C-alpha positions as semicolon CSV with decimal commas, in nm:
position;residue;x (nm);y (nm);z (nm)
1;M;18,328;17,550;17,204
2;S;18,547;17,826;17,067
3;N;18,710;17,622;16,789
4;L;18,390;17,469;16,652
5;P;18,376;17,531;16,276
6;F;18,111;17,757;16,125
7;A;17,956;17,456;15,946
8;A;17,824;17,322;16,278
9;T;17,672;17,652;16,397
10;T;17,403;17,689;16,129
11;P;17,031;17,613;16,179
12;I;17,075;17,269;16,019
13;S;17,409;17,088;15,999
14;V;17,543;16,737;15,955
15;G;17,577;16,541;16,277
16;Q;17,673;16,184;16,193
17;V;17,701;15,944;15,902
18;G;17,614;15,575;15,918
19;L;17,794;15,318;15,704
20;K;17,712;14,954;15,644
21;A;18,034;14,750;15,625
22;R;18,129;14,401;15,523
23;N;18,400;14,414;15,792
24;A;18,316;14,680;16,047
25;K;18,622;14,626;16,265
26;A;18,868;14,658;15,976
27;L;18,687;14,969;15,851
28;A;18,682;15,125;16,198
29;D;19,055;15,055;16,234
30;Y;19,112;15,241;15,907
31;Y;18,918;15,548;16,019
32;S;19,111;15,546;16,345
33;A;19,456;15,510;16,191
34;V;19,404;15,729;15,884
35;V;19,138;15,988;15,970
36;G;19,225;15,998;16,339
37;L;18,881;15,916;16,481
38;E;18,851;15,762;16,827
39;Q;18,641;15,455;16,897
40;L;18,370;15,578;17,133
41;S;18,161;15,262;17,167
42;S;18,115;14,912;17,026
43;D;17,863;14,636;17,087
44;G;18,032;14,383;16,862
45;E;17,821;14,467;16,557
46;T;17,805;14,848;16,559
47;I;18,107;15,072;16,616
48;T;18,079;15,446;16,683
49;L;18,376;15,671;16,616
50;G;18,427;16,040;16,671
51;S;18,644;16,316;16,808
52;K;18,667;16,405;17,179
53;D;18,333;16,240;17,267
54;R;18,157;16,388;16,963
55;P;18,019;16,094;16,757
56;L;18,073;16,142;16,385
57;L;18,068;15,799;16,218
58;V;17,869;15,484;16,295
59;I;17,975;15,160;16,124
60;E;17,737;14,865;16,128
61;N;17,865;14,518;16,046
62;D;17,685;14,327;15,769
63;K;17,899;14,042;15,640
64;A;17,629;13,937;15,395
65;S;17,614;14,271;15,215
66;K;17,732;14,302;14,857
67;P;18,003;14,556;14,770
68;D;17,884;14,908;14,700
69;D;17,822;14,996;14,335
70;P;17,978;15,336;14,251
71;R;17,731;15,379;13,962
72;S;17,432;15,363;14,197
73;A;17,289;15,626;14,428
74;G;17,472;15,644;14,759
75;L;17,778;15,806;14,914
76;F;18,025;16,009;14,709
77;H;18,217;16,112;15,021
78;T;18,194;16,196;15,389
79;A;18,377;16,523;15,450
80;F;18,557;16,557;15,784
81;L;18,614;16,923;15,863
82;L;18,914;17,012;16,080
83;P;18,911;17,333;16,288
84;S;19,210;17,502;16,123
85;R;19,450;17,508;15,832
86;A;19,728;17,410;16,071
87;D;19,529;17,098;16,163
88;L;19,504;17,011;15,794
89;G;19,879;17,063;15,763
90;R;19,936;16,825;16,053
91;W;19,718;16,566;15,883
92;I;19,918;16,602;15,559
93;N;20,241;16,549;15,752
94;H;20,082;16,241;15,913
95;A;19,983;16,108;15,569
96;I;20,335;16,162;15,432
97;E;20,502;15,999;15,732
98;N;20,270;15,698;15,715
99;R;20,258;15,675;15,335
100;I;19,881;15,707;15,328
101;P;19,761;15,709;14,966
102;V;19,539;16,001;14,866
103;D;19,327;16,042;14,554
104;G;19,372;16,417;14,518
105;A;19,428;16,754;14,682
106;S;19,231;17,063;14,584
107;D;19,183;17,431;14,661
108;H;18,811;17,506;14,638
109;L;18,849;17,877;14,721
110;V;18,621;17,836;15,024
111;S;18,827;17,544;15,156
112;E;19,131;17,324;15,101
113;A;19,074;16,950;15,082
114;L;19,231;16,609;15,036
115;Y;19,049;16,302;14,909
116;L;19,082;15,934;14,996
117;T;18,893;15,609;14,947
118;D;18,845;15,369;15,236
119;P;18,898;14,991;15,202
120;E;18,530;14,931;15,117
121;G;18,514;15,201;14,850
122;N;18,360;15,486;15,049
123;G;18,490;15,830;14,959
124;I;18,646;16,054;15,223
125;E;18,730;16,423;15,222
126;I;18,951;16,578;15,489
127;Y;18,940;16,957;15,474
128;A;18,972;17,293;15,641
129;D;18,765;17,600;15,560
130;R;18,894;17,942;15,480
131;L;18,738;18,220;15,687
132;P;18,375;18,279;15,584
133;T;18,458;18,648;15,550
134;D;18,691;18,553;15,264
135;W;18,429;18,358;15,067
136;K;18,295;18,529;14,757
137;W;17,920;18,536;14,693
138;N;17,743;18,639;14,375
139;G;17,401;18,707;14,519
140;S;17,285;18,375;14,666
141;Q;17,551;18,173;14,482
142;I;17,894;18,105;14,627
143;E;18,211;18,099;14,420
144;M;18,388;17,764;14,432
145;A;18,647;17,602;14,207
146;T;18,874;17,300;14,188
147;N;19,231;17,428;14,175
148;R;19,561;17,273;14,273
149;M;19,621;17,286;14,647
150;D;19,928;17,467;14,776
151;V;20,033;17,163;14,978
152;E;20,353;17,319;15,108
153;G;20,163;17,630;15,205
154;V;19,921;17,423;15,411
155;R;20,208;17,234;15,573
156;G;20,373;17,568;15,644
157;A;20,072;17,668;15,854
158;V;20,186;17,421;16,121
159;P;20,387;17,605;16,390
160;A;20,749;17,491;16,390
161;R;20,742;17,392;16,755
162;G;20,378;17,294;16,766
163;P;20,242;16,945;16,827
164;K;20,226;16,683;16,555
165;W;19,908;16,510;16,443
166;Q;19,751;16,336;16,742
167;G;19,421;16,235;16,587
168;A;19,121;16,440;16,486
169;P;19,133;16,744;16,718
170;E;18,854;16,873;16,936
171;G;18,612;17,067;16,719
172;S;18,636;16,827;16,423
173;V;18,295;16,765;16,264
174;V;18,136;16,617;15,954
175;G;18,120;16,942;15,762
176;H;17,927;16,807;15,467
177;V;17,813;16,492;15,292
178;H;17,834;16,452;14,917
179;L;17,585;16,210;14,765
180;R;17,564;16,016;14,441
181;V;17,218;16,067;14,292
182;G;17,039;15,981;13,970
183;D;16,929;16,338;13,898
184;P;17,071;16,650;14,070
185;V;16,765;16,856;13,970
186;A;16,536;16,615;14,154
187;A;16,779;16,610;14,448
188;E;16,780;16,990;14,465
189;D;16,401;17,002;14,465
190;W;16,377;16,738;14,741
191;W;16,629;16,903;14,974
192;K;16,470;17,246;14,931
193;R;16,109;17,130;14,957
194;T;16,146;16,867;15,230
195;L;16,415;17,014;15,457
196;G;16,433;17,381;15,361
197;F;16,789;17,388;15,229
198;D;16,916;17,671;15,008
199;T;17,088;17,613;14,674
200;V;17,430;17,780;14,686
201;A;17,603;17,644;14,372
202;K;17,545;17,434;14,062
203;Y;17,785;17,267;13,819
204;G;17,560;17,260;13,516
205;A;17,306;16,978;13,538
206;Q;17,559;16,740;13,691
207;A;17,595;16,862;14,050
208;V;17,422;17,084;14,304
209;F;17,535;17,214;14,644
210;L;17,298;17,311;14,924
211;S;17,325;17,448;15,277
212;T;17,159;17,640;15,557
213;G;17,274;17,952;15,737
214;G;17,515;18,070;15,467
215;Y;17,758;17,780;15,476
216;H;17,925;17,690;15,145
217;H;17,755;17,348;15,147
218;H;17,629;17,090;15,389
219;I;17,503;16,863;15,110
220;G;17,642;16,795;14,765
221;A;17,458;16,583;14,509
222;N;17,612;16,473;14,181
223;A;17,544;16,239;13,890
224;W;17,903;16,219;13,765
225;Q;17,903;15,839;13,798
226;S;17,538;15,770;13,876
227;A;17,328;15,949;13,612
228;G;16,988;15,783;13,585
229;A;17,037;15,570;13,895
230;G;16,719;15,427;14,042
231;Q;16,628;15,310;14,391
232;R;16,918;15,194;14,604
233;D;16,985;14,828;14,672
234;H;16,990;14,814;15,052
235;G;17,165;14,480;15,035
236;R;17,488;14,659;14,947
237;S;17,752;14,804;15,176
238;G;17,819;15,177;15,187
239;L;17,600;15,461;15,303
240;D;17,333;15,359;15,553
241;W;17,203;15,698;15,671
242;V;17,288;16,065;15,721
243;E;17,187;16,239;16,043
244;L;17,123;16,613;16,053
245;R;17,098;16,830;16,362
246;S;16,825;17,093;16,332
247;S;16,738;17,380;16,565
248;Q;16,407;17,402;16,376
249;A;16,290;17,043;16,428
250;P;16,033;16,993;16,708
251;E;16,107;16,619;16,721
252;S;16,315;16,351;16,556
253;A;16,207;16,241;16,209
254;S;16,329;16,016;15,929
255;Y;16,296;16,073;15,555
256;E;16,399;15,900;15,236
257;D;16,529;16,095;14,938
258;P;16,410;15,999;14,587
259;W;16,668;15,717;14,574
260;G;16,589;15,563;14,910
261;T;16,875;15,719;15,108
262;T;16,772;15,761;15,472
263;I;16,804;16,112;15,611
264;R;16,748;16,143;15,985
265;V;16,674;16,475;16,151
266;V;16,720;16,525;16,525
267;P;16,636;16,842;16,719
268;G;16,921;17,038;16,867
269;Q;17,073;17,382;16,892
270;P;17,390;17,474;16,698
271;A;17,697;17,291;16,827
């Protein structure tokens, strides 16, 4: 697929994210209306959403679950990567036209991103990458920042006579997942030792970013709200699992990080 983002072409990349929801249908409707995901399947309790037959998000209904605790280990945000800056501009126009509330908009040097929170408190990032050839590396560490986004510049990338937002376009993927953890140092050690990820950036002792294949990050782990968090309470809604696609894995496997977050690995070639 010619418009598949670089993030999905590395040896290991994010495939899907699973959420546990107190109201799966309402949450799925939100991701359809706001993020632009299509409902691909539903069995009444589990709803799978994605883009052009590519599954990206699985929502499992659990009415008995307690609300997620933002101070615990879990999901900081799921980051949906659009193929181009013009696609991000179309999404911004869609958000303006539909008065969709956003939490922020940032220029990270390697990417431009907007942030939202879904009705059950799960963080969302919608972003587009700059060309990898424009990223700046200092040895093995990539240069990232949190600057104000040039919103009008992004909107200006949309061709004047081009199509409007029609949902997440073909080539949209989960570019990265950002986790809440109790200790980023322990998270860094686990991801490197267990799954072979490379550390590409650190924000002091509070956050670490890791990837494979030279991407700016497939996994983020921070303790901004969750410092010292212990084992997760699986009776709460929120993150259920993260699935990675690995060209290095001989078979499917499942792991738990130090806080009990399930990380699935499935074999598969890039894309």
